[in-house]
C-alpha positions in Angstrom: -17.8 -9.1 16.4 -19.8 -8.0 19.6 -23.2 -9.9 19.8 -24.4 -6.1 21.0 -23.1 -4.3 18.2 -25.2 -1.8 16.7 -25.5 -0.4 12.9 -26.6 1.9 10.7 -27.2 6.0 11.3 -26.2 6.1 14.9 -24.5 9.8 14.7 -26.4 11.8 17.0 -28.1 9.0 19.0 -28.2 9.5 23.1 -26.2 7.2 25.4 -30.0 5.9 26.5 -31.1 5.6 23.3 -28.3 3.3 22.5 -28.8 1.5 25.6 -32.4 1.0 24.3 -31.3 -0.3 21.2 -28.6 -2.2 22.5 -31.3 -4.2 25.2 -33.4 -5.6 22.0 -30.4 -8.0 21.4 -32.0 -9.8 25.1 -35.5 -10.3 23.7 -36.8 -13.2 22.3 -39.2 -14.0 19.7 -41.8 -17.1 19.8 -40.4 -19.3 16.3 -43.7 -19.5 14.6 -44.8 -16.0 14.6 -43.2 -13.1 12.6 -43.3 -10.6 16.1 -45.3 -10.3 19.2 -47.0 -6.9 20.0 -44.8 -6.2 22.7 -41.8 -6.2 20.9 -43.2 -4.4 17.7 -44.5 -1.7 20.2 -41.1 -1.4 22.3 -39.1 -1.0 18.3 -41.9 1.5 17.6 -41.3 2.8 20.6 -37.0 3.6 20.0 -37.8 4.7 16.4 -40.2 7.5 17.6 -37.5 8.7 20.1 -34.8 8.5 17.5 -37.1 9.6 14.7 -35.5 7.3 12.1 -36.5 3.5 10.9 -35.1 0.7 13.4 -34.6 -2.7 12.0 -34.0 -5.5 13.9 -33.0 -9.1 12.0 -34.4 -11.9 14.0 -33.0 -15.5 13.3 -35.5 -18.8 13.2 -34.9 -19.4 16.7 -36.4 -16.0 17.9 -33.0 -14.2 18.7 -32.1 -11.1 17.4 -28.8 -11.1 15.7 -28.5 -7.5 14.3 -30.4 -4.3 15.0 -29.5 -1.1 13.0 -30.8 2.6 12.7 -32.0 2.9 9.1 -33.9 1.6 6.4 -33.5 -2.1 5.5 -31.4 -1.3 2.5 -29.5 0.8 4.9 -28.8 -1.7 7.2 -28.4 -5.1 5.3 -26.6 -7.4 6.7 -23.6 -8.5 4.1 -24.0 -11.4 2.3 -21.2 -13.4 3.2 -22.3 -13.0 6.5 -25.4 -14.6 6.2 -26.3 -18.4 7.8 -27.6 -19.9 4.9 -28.0 -18.7 1.4 -29.1 -20.1 -1.8 -31.6 -19.6 -4.9 -32.8 -23.0 -3.5 -33.8 -21.4 0.4 -34.3 -18.6 2.2 -31.6 -17.0 4.5 -33.4 -18.0 7.5 -33.9 -14.5 8.9 -36.4 -12.0 9.0 -36.2 -8.6 9.4 -38.8 -6.2 11.1 -38.6 -2.2 10.6 -40.1 0.1 12.2 -40.5 3.3 10.0 -41.9 7.0 11.2 -43.3 7.3 7.4 -47.3 5.9 7.2 -46.5 4.7 3.5 -46.3 1.2 2.0 -43.0 -0.6 2.2 -40.2 1.6 -1.1 -38.4 -0.5 -3.6 -35.2 -0.1 -1.9 -36.6 -2.1 0.9 -38.3 -4.6 -1.2 -34.6 -5.0 -3.2 -32.9 -5.5 0.7 -35.8 -8.5 0.7 -34.7 -10.2 -2.5 -30.9 -9.7 -2.1 -30.7 -11.2 1.5 -33.3 -13.8 0.7 -34.8 -13.0 3.8 -37.6 -15.3 5.3 -40.2 -11.7 5.7 -40.0 -8.2 6.1 -42.1 -7.0 8.4 -43.1 -3.0 8.0 -44.3 -1.1 11.0 -46.0 2.4 10.7 -46.0 4.6 13.4 -48.8 6.7 14.7 -46.4 9.3 16.1 -47.5 9.1 19.9 -48.0 6.7 22.5 -47.0 5.9 25.7 -44.8 4.1 28.1 -45.9 1.4 30.8 -44.2 1.1 34.2 -41.8 -2.2 33.8 -40.8 -1.1 30.4 -43.5 -1.6 27.9 -44.9 0.3 25.3 -48.1 0.8 23.6 -50.0 2.9 20.7 -46.7 3.4 18.6 -47.9 1.4 16.0 -50.6 2.6 13.5 -50.3 -0.1 11.2 -48.3 -3.1 9.5 -47.2 -4.4 6.0 -45.7 -8.1 5.7 -44.0 -8.4 2.4 -42.1 -12.0 1.1 -40.6 -13.3 -1.9 -42.3 -15.0 -4.3 -41.0 -18.1 -6.5 -41.3 -18.2 -10.4 -44.6 -20.0 -10.7 -46.3 -17.3 -8.6 -45.1 -14.8 -10.5 -46.0 -16.2 -13.7 -49.6 -16.8 -12.4 -50.4 -13.7 -11.0 -49.2 -12.3 -14.3 -51.7 -14.3 -16.0 -54.3 -13.1 -13.7 -53.5 -9.5 -14.4 -53.8 -10.1 -17.9 -57.0 -11.8 -17.3 -58.5 -8.9 -15.6 -56.8 -6.8 -18.4 -54.2 -5.3 -16.0 -50.6 -4.8 -16.9 -48.4 -7.8 -15.3 -46.3 -7.0 -12.9 -43.8 -9.2 -13.1 -42.7 -8.5 -9.2 -40.7 -11.1 -7.4 -42.3 -10.3 -4.3 -45.4 -10.2 -1.9 -46.9 -7.2 0.2 -49.9 -7.6 2.3 -50.9 -4.9 3.8 -53.0 -5.7 7.1 -55.3 -3.9 9.1 -53.7 -4.3 12.5 -50.9 -4.9 14.4 -52.7 -7.5 15.8 -53.5 -9.2 12.3 -49.7 -9.4 12.0 -48.8 -11.0 15.1 -51.1 -13.9 14.5 -49.6 -14.9 10.8 -48.5 -18.8 11.1 -44.9 -17.6 10.5 -43.1 -21.0 10.0 -46.0 -22.6 7.7 -45.4 -19.3 5.3 -41.8 -19.8 5.1 -41.5 -24.0 4.7 -44.3 -23.6 2.0 -42.1 -20.9 0.6 -38.8 -22.9 0.5 -40.2 -25.9 -0.8 -41.8 -24.4 -3.8 -38.2 -22.7 -4.1 -36.4 -26.2 -4.0 -38.6 -27.7 -7.0 -38.2 -24.7 -9.1 -34.1 -25.1 -8.4 -33.9 -28.8 -8.5 -35.9 -28.0 -11.8 -33.3 -25.4 -13.4 -30.3 -27.2 -12.5 -30.3 -29.9 -16.2 -26.5 -29.5 -15.9 -25.4 -28.9 -12.3 -21.8 -29.6 -13.7 -22.2 -25.8 -15.6 -21.8 -22.8 -13.6 -24.9 -20.5 -14.0 -23.3 -16.8 -14.8 -24.4 -13.7 -15.0 -21.8 -11.5 -17.8 -21.1 -7.7 -16.7 -20.4 -5.5 -19.0 -18.9 -1.7 -18.2 -18.6 0.5 -21.4 -16.6 3.7 -20.6 -15.8 6.7 -22.2 -12.6 5.3 -24.2 -14.4 2.7 -25.5 -16.8 2.8 -28.7 -20.1 0.9 -28.8 -19.3 -1.4 -31.1 -16.0 -2.1 -29.5 -17.8 -2.3 -26.1 -20.2 -4.7 -28.1 -17.8 -6.9 -29.6 -15.8 -7.4 -26.4 -19.1 -8.5 -24.3 -20.2 -11.2 -27.4 -16.5 -12.6 -26.8 -16.4 -12.6 -23.4 -20.7 -14.8 -23.4 -18.8 -17.1 -26.1 -15.4 -17.4 -23.2 -18.0 -18.1 -20.4 -19.6 -20.9 -23.0 -16.1 -22.3 -23.8 -15.3 -22.5 -20.1 -18.4 -24.7 -19.3 -20.6 -22.3 -18.4 -24.3 -21.4 -18.9 -25.1 -17.3 -20.0 -28.3 -16.6 -18.1 -28.4 -12.8 -18.3 -25.9 -9.9 -19.9 -26.1 -6.4 -17.6 -24.7 -3.6 -19.1 -23.6 0.0 -17.8 -22.0 3.3 -19.7 -19.8 5.4 -17.2 -17.3 7.4 -18.0 -14.9 5.1 -16.0 -15.1 2.4 -13.9 -15.7 2.6 -10.1 -12.7 2.1 -7.9 -14.0 0.1 -5.8 -16.4 -2.0 -7.6 -16.0 -1.1 -11.6 -19.6 -0.7 -11.6 -21.7 2.1 -10.1 -23.6 1.3 -7.1 -27.1 1.0 -8.6 -25.7 -1.5 -11.0 -24.1 -3.5 -8.2 -27.7 -3.7 -6.3 -29.2 -4.2 -9.5 -26.8 -7.4 -9.6 -27.5 -9.0 -6.4 -31.1 -9.1 -7.0 -30.7 -10.7 -10.4 -28.4 -13.1 -9.0 -30.8 -14.1 -6.2 -34.2 -14.2 -9.0 -31.8 -15.8 -11.6 -30.1 -18.5 -9.5 -26.5 -17.3 -10.7 -23.5 -18.5 -8.9 -20.8 -16.3 -10.9 -20.4 -13.3 -12.0 -17.7 -12.4 -14.8 -16.5 -8.7 -15.6 -15.7 -8.1 -19.5 -12.8 -5.8 -18.1 -9.8 -6.4 -16.0 -10.3 -6.0 -11.9 -8.2 -5.4 -9.4 -7.9 -7.5 -6.2 -10.1 -4.7 -4.5 -13.1 -4.5 -6.9 -13.3 -8.6 -6.9 -13.6 -8.8 -3.4 -15.9 -5.9 -3.1 -18.2 -7.6 -5.5 -18.4 -10.7 -4.1 -18.8 -9.4 -0.5 -21.7 -7.3 -2.0 -23.5 -10.0 -4.3 -22.8 -13.0 -2.4 -21.5 -15.2 -5.0 -18.2 -15.4 -6.9 -16.7 -12.4 -8.5 -14.1 -13.6 -11.9 -12.8 -11.1 -14.1 -12.1 -12.0 -18.1 -8.3 -12.7 -17.4 -9.3 -15.1 -14.6 -11.9 -16.7 -17.0 -8.9 -17.2 -20.1 -6.7 -18.7 -17.4 -9.5 -21.0 -16.8 -10.0 -22.2 -20.2 -6.4 -22.7 -20.4 -6.2 -24.9 -18.1 -9.0 -27.2 -19.1 -7.0 -27.4 -22.7 -3.6 -27.9 -22.0 -2.8 -31.2 -22.8 1.3 -31.3 -23.2 3.4 -30.9 -19.9 4.8 -28.0 -21.4 1.5 -26.4 -21.9 0.2 -27.5 -18.3 3.2 -25.5 -17.0 3.0 -22.5 -18.8 -0.8 -22.7 -17.6 0.3 -22.9 -14.0 2.9 -20.6 -13.9 0.5 -17.9 -15.6 -2.6 -18.9 -13.1 0.2 -18.4 -10.1 1.2 -14.7 -11.2 -1.8 -13.8 -11.5 -3.3 -15.1 -7.6 -0.3 -13.7 -6.3 -1.7 -10.1 -5.8 -4.8 -11.3 -4.9 -4.2 -13.5 -1.7 -5.1 -10.5 0.6 -8.7 -10.9 2.2 -9.4 -14.0 0.0 -11.3 -15.5 2.7 -11.0 -14.9 6.6 -8.6 -17.6 7.0 -6.0 -15.7 5.4 -6.3 -13.0 7.8 -4.3 -11.7 11.1 -6.5 -12.3 14.3 -5.0 -8.9 15.3 -2.3 -5.9 15.3 -1.6 -4.8 18.5 -0.7 -6.0 22.3 -1.1 -10.3 22.8 -1.4 -10.7 19.2 2.1 -10.9 18.3 3.3 -14.6 18.6 5.9 -16.4 16.7 6.3 -17.5 13.1 4.3 -16.3 10.4 0.5 -15.6 9.1 -1.0 -17.8 6.6 -1.4 -15.3 3.9 3.0 -14.8 4.1 3.3 -18.6 4.1 0.6 -19.2 1.3 2.5 -16.0 -0.8 6.1 -17.7 0.0 5.0 -21.2 -1.1 3.7 -19.5 -4.1 6.5 -17.6 -5.0 8.7 -21.3 -4.4 6.7 -23.2 -6.8 6.8 -20.1 -9.8 10.2 -20.1 -9.0 10.4 -24.1 -10.0 8.1 -24.1 -12.9 10.1 -20.8 -14.0 13.2 -22.9 -14.0 11.2 -25.5 -16.3 9.9 -23.1 -18.2 13.9 -21.9 -18.7 14.0 -25.7 -19.8 11.5 -26.1 -22.0 12.5 -23.2 -24.1 16.3 -24.1 -24.3 14.9 -27.6 -25.6 12.9 -25.7 -28.3 15.7 -23.4 -28.9 17.7 -26.7 -29.8 14.9 -28.2 -31.8 14.3 -25.0 -34.3 18.4 -25.0 -34.8 18.1 -28.4 -35.9 15.6 -27.5 -38.1 17.2 -24.4 -39.7 20.4 -26.7 -40.3 18.5 -28.6 -42.6 17.6 -25.2 -44.6 14.1 -25.7 -44.5 12.1 -22.4 -43.9 9.7 -22.5 -41.4 6.2 -20.3 -41.9 4.2 -20.0 -38.7 0.5 -19.7 -38.8 -0.7 -17.4 -36.3 -4.7 -15.7 -36.1 -7.2 -15.0 -33.6 -8.4 -17.2 -31.8 -10.9 -19.8 -33.3 -10.0 -18.5 -37.1 -9.3 -22.1 -38.2 -5.4 -22.4 -37.7 -5.4 -25.9 -36.5 -8.3 -27.0 -39.4 -6.3 -25.5 -42.0 -2.9 -27.3 -40.5 -5.2 -30.7 -40.5 -6.2 -29.8 -44.0 -2.7 -28.9 -45.5 -1.0 -31.4 -44.2 -3.2 -34.3 -42.4 -1.7 -33.4 -38.9 -4.9 -34.9 -37.2 -4.2 -32.8 -34.2 -8.0 -31.7 -32.2 -9.7 -29.1 -33.9 -13.4 -27.6 -32.7 -15.6 -24.5 -33.3 -14.7 -23.1 -30.0 -12.1 -20.7 -28.9 -8.9 -21.9 -27.4 -9.3 -25.7 -28.5 -5.7 -25.9 -28.8 -2.6 -25.0 -26.7 0.1 -26.8 -27.8 2.4 -25.9 -31.0 2.3 -28.5 -34.0 5.3 -28.5 -36.4 4.4 -30.6 -39.8 6.3 -30.7 -43.0 4.3 -29.0 -46.1 5.0 -29.3 -50.0 4.5 -26.2 -52.1 4.5 -25.7 -55.5 8.0 -24.4 -56.8 8.1 -22.2 -60.6 11.0 -23.1 -61.7 12.2 -27.1 -61.4 9.3 -30.4 -61.3 10.9 -31.0 -57.9 8.3 -29.3 -55.0 9.9 -26.9 -52.5 9.3 -28.0 -48.7 8.9 -26.1 -45.7 7.7 -26.4 -42.3 4.2 -25.1 -41.0 4.0 -24.3 -36.9 0.2 -24.1 -35.8 0.5 -21.5 -32.7 -1.6 -20.4 -29.8 -4.5 -18.5 -30.8 -4.5 -14.8 -29.9 -6.9 -13.3 -28.3 -7.9 -9.2 -27.7 -6.1 -7.8 -24.8 -4.0 -11.0 -23.8 -3.6 -10.8 -20.3 0.1 -10.3 -19.3 0.8 -13.3 -17.8 0.0 -15.5 -20.2 2.4 -13.8 -22.8 5.2 -14.3 -20.3 4.2 -17.6 -19.4 3.9 -18.8 -23.1 7.0 -16.6 -24.2 8.6 -20.4 -25.6 5.4 -21.5 -27.3 5.6 -17.5 -28.9 9.1 -17.9 -30.0 8.0 -20.5 -32.8 6.7 -17.3 -34.0 9.4 -14.8 -33.6 11.5 -17.4 -34.9 9.9 -18.5 -38.2 11.5 -17.3 -41.7 7.6 -15.8 -42.2 4.3 -15.5 -41.0 0.7 -17.3 -42.1 -2.2 -14.6 -40.8 -4.9 -16.4 -40.7 -8.4 -14.6 -40.4 -11.5 -15.7 -40.0 -13.8 -13.7 -42.4 -17.4 -14.7 -41.2 -16.7 -12.8 -37.5 -18.5 -9.8 -37.8 -15.5 -8.2 -36.0 -12.6 -9.4 -38.1 -11.1 -5.7 -38.6 -10.9 -5.2 -34.9 -9.1 -8.9 -34.6 -6.7 -8.1 -38.0 -5.9 -4.8 -35.5 -6.0 -7.2 -32.2 -3.4 -9.3 -33.7 -1.1 -7.4 -35.8 -0.3 -5.1 -32.2 0.4 -8.4 -30.4 3.0 -9.3 -33.0 4.4 -5.6 -32.9 4.9 -6.5 -28.5 7.1 -9.2 -29.7 11.0 -8.8 -28.2 12.2 -10.1 -32.1 10.0 -8.8 -35.2 8.8 -11.4 -36.9 9.5 -12.1 -40.9 7.6 -11.1 -43.6 3.7 -12.1 -43.4 0.9 -13.4 -45.7 -2.8 -12.5 -44.5 -5.1 -15.6 -45.5 -8.8 -15.1 -45.1 -10.4 -18.4 -44.0 -14.2 -19.3 -43.9 -15.4 -17.6 -47.2 -18.1 -20.1 -47.5 -19.6 -18.4 -44.1 -18.8 -14.8 -45.5 -21.1 -12.5 -46.8 -20.5 -10.8 -49.9 -19.9 -7.1 -48.6 -17.4 -8.7 -46.1 -15.6 -10.5 -48.9 -15.3 -7.5 -51.3 -14.4 -4.9 -48.2 -11.3 -7.4 -47.7 -10.3 -8.1 -51.0 -10.0 -4.6 -51.5 -8.1 -3.6 -48.5 -5.8 -6.6 -48.5 -5.6 -7.4 -52.7 -2.1 -9.3 -52.2 -4.3 -12.1 -49.5 -5.1 -15.6 -50.1 -9.1 -16.3 -49.5 -10.3 -20.0 -48.9 -12.3 -22.2 -47.2 -10.4 -24.8 -45.1 -13.0 -27.1 -43.8 -14.4 -27.0 -47.7 -11.4 -27.4 -49.1 -11.5 -24.4 -51.1 -8.8 -22.1 -52.5 -5.9 -24.5 -51.1 -4.0 -24.5 -54.0 -3.9 -20.7 -54.4 -2.6 -20.8 -50.8 0.2 -23.0 -51.8 1.7 -21.0 -54.6 1.5 -18.1 -52.4 2.6 -19.8 -49.7 5.8 -20.7 -51.7 6.6 -17.2 -52.8 6.3 -15.8 -49.3 8.7 -18.3 -48.4 11.5 -17.7 -51.2 10.9 -13.8 -50.6 11.5 -14.5 -47.3 15.0 -16.3 -47.5 15.9 -14.0 -50.3 15.9 -11.0 -47.8 16.9 -13.2 -44.9 
């Protein structure tokens, strides 16, 4: 980008005014002062002539790096272009703005101060008059000044306590605004001492907050559109929060917005994006998670405007699957799903992926890095697909061998964290990993189970298979990649649908699992619904479940309640499945 590039609202400006603005790039300010009288008066003279606010962004070496026409909000630096950015320090840039309006800084300008983590924001109010001196100088244009800077949390708490003692309502602002009597007072501020003191305090607070630096600090964003009712929205938001915790993140706060439909550029509205950017800075978040799927463009635009990585629900689930996969088969399937998700999102992921230009002199031999990356991913996906196909064939042979032994098979399906692995352990002593968390296990496990036979003394045998947990709006990439695992469901003789009755949204979870089963290429066999965790469920939920599902089994796998009744019902289920097959 050329060093003399001008930003903001340049429409209608004369060539002479544009030249004056560009000349500001050739000025240099002292490192230990916010601004000089000469620079401030010159900025004021230009703002007076163009009739708009003019902003100059200065680095700590005293060099202007960005000149814009408009307010600090309208001319702010894209967050990914800031030279240094983080909750423990300031960006190393101060903004000097000359505005024709003789009023205190507006909240929009102070919000820009927070989002960019500016060293300071100096607001010069103009007199509406002045004169140019021979040699290019100017005087009389600046009437007054304000100096604003960020406040550490400790200073905010101290200010709130002082306000409370004096009987005032605590402001809890994240900034300090000092009205100065004159421009001369602003130029005498010890800028370096101010900035170094603030950064030292920010750093202490940041280190104190980093109890576990390995955990991502997450802001969850929820968007409720017109086609989603409030209860479904809240259930989905709670689920995303649990997914973040399962993935190893720490949820700092949740932001919600209701709008008719998702914004095509950022999913949420412009005002909410600005609020999100402020929350990222004030809370020290390093990741934003959206409760819905984002298009590649929406994810890129959010990252650009809030300054940290933004992911959607699908990418979060894929990350959890990558952590949980233990067997070679599971790792293959997860990697394939991740590559399928990544492929359409390559464009624009960092400047290294983009072309240098598109005209004469920029075309050369070979292919761009983006094309090379895409081709490598496609080759890797082809190899993974072949291995998954081999895995599918292997599982198919194993199923055929079991079928030749005339042992009926029952697949346990259910929403994630319904207790499928715990139930298999309790019934068959399988000793597989089970935990109170989402997607604790991914790999299917099959064990033999004896069930009562009503007519003979010898018990009947069946094969019980634990499968991967379902979830609302299961990502299509996972459905495709885990088809070898999900075929355990379609090829089984019967289905045991396990439901967590203690979950507030158990009814919607049943609907989600039923919908996913209906999307299977082959319709599963007859199904028995079993309600788990009855020891934790309230009496109203238990009564409602008994009324809606009178033939269901009710149990607690962890407390070993209702297991004999379940065995009897499983025996009846497989006999019926074999009879109708």
